[in-house]
C-alpha positions, 0 to 999 in steps of 0.5 A: 673084755674087762681085765680090772673093775673096781666099784666104789672101792673104799679103804679106811685106816681108823678114822682116815679114809685113804680111798673114797668110793673109787670106781674104774674099769680097765680093758684087756691089753690097755695101758691104764694110767693112774695119776695123782700126787703123793698121798692121793690114794694110788698105792692103796688102790693098787694094793687092794686090786692086788689083794694085798689089802682088803677093801673096807667097802666096795667090790671089784674083779681082776682077771675075772675073779672077785677081790674078796672071795678069790684073792689067790686066783687073782695073785696067780694071774697078776704081776706087781712091781712096787714103788720100792725096788723089790729084789734082794740087793745082796743076791746075784741077778740069777739068784733073784730070778730063780727065787722069783721063779720058785715063788711064782711056781713056774714049772721046772721045765719052763724056768730056764726059758722064763729066766732067759726072757727076764735076763734079755728084758733087763739087758743082762744076758751074760751078766747073771752073776753080777750082784744086784746091788751093783746095777744101775737104777734103770737096769734094776727096774727092768730086772724087777719088771722081768721078775714080775712077769716071768710067770706070764701074768694077764695083768701087771700093776706097776706102782711108779716104776720109773721114779728116780730113773734117768730119762733114757732108762725111762724111755726104754722102760716104756718101750717094754710096757708097749711091748707087753700091751701089744702082746695082750697084757693089761698094764695098770701103771702109776706115774708122776711124769706127765710125759709118761702119762701121754703114753697111756691109753686112758687116765684116771686122776685121783686126789684126796682119795677120790677119782676126779677125772677120767679120759684119754690124755688128749681128751683130758686136755681139750675137755678140761681146758676149753680155752686158749693157752698162752705162755708169758715170758720176759717178765717176772712170772709172779708179777704177771700172774698177780696182774692177770688173776681175775681179769675179764677173759682170764680163766686161770693164770699160774707160774710155770717154771720161769714163765706164766701159763695163762688160759684165756676164753676163746676169742680172736681178741684174746692175745690183744686183751692179754697184752693190754692187761700186761701193759696196764700193769707195767709189764709191756715188755712181756713176751706173749705167745700161744701154746698148746695146753699140756697134760700138766696144765690140765692136771694142775687145773683139776687139782685146783678145782678140787681144792676149791670144792673141798674148801667150799664144803668145809674142808677134807673129811678124810 
């Protein structure tokens, strides 16, 4: 069953096209990752799907209802957690939750149970009177998620929910996402963190307003990087990438932290050819080892490829 569908969604702001004919489908209960750098169009797309922005063109449905004709029915059935912390810092935890229970029109007979649920989710049972401004970043995000799903929505949209949160809190937050999905809730999430994207059932990569890839996390690596990945260390990565760029058999060479990642054509002689090219450039001391390509490698490769396409077409026309 399809929970979210977008067909050629377009959003223009004057002469600027923020979202350019984006199509996607999300199945019920799926954790769907929506990836892209800042300014790619992620938030604008989510805001259209949440009926907070009207599409310039295209169609779509959420929870079986039309984006343009039935926005109020969609709003009743979704939860939305924006990039910015959405609760009121000068209210206590319980005051915020009571406020959102009223906004979502949760029946009074159910409010106490749903508020208790949100408190347990945030680990704040017994701390209802704490001022929200005093909470840590991770607890704030869990509380915001609890508030966003108090009305038991069918679909939850999370726009970079763990930005700026420490790694331990991020892991705890993704445990909550897994529990929601296991309970049949559809989760549509944007993130900058590749380790988080690995937890998604499927991913769409958006760049410059356009969808440029869609696959499972593993497929995105194996399909987009059809070669052997090597890590080169022990020498300045700038020198290694310059020496290898454009060499026969080298599909790509880029700096990756303090190392270089080099994608070679398939073949048993790839390690020997790579070492020989480095030695010829005076980098015989390089440490070469084969590694498993990462989702981040694929992400960078796809964006580089799209940039080349945009350049070949005469630049962005957004």
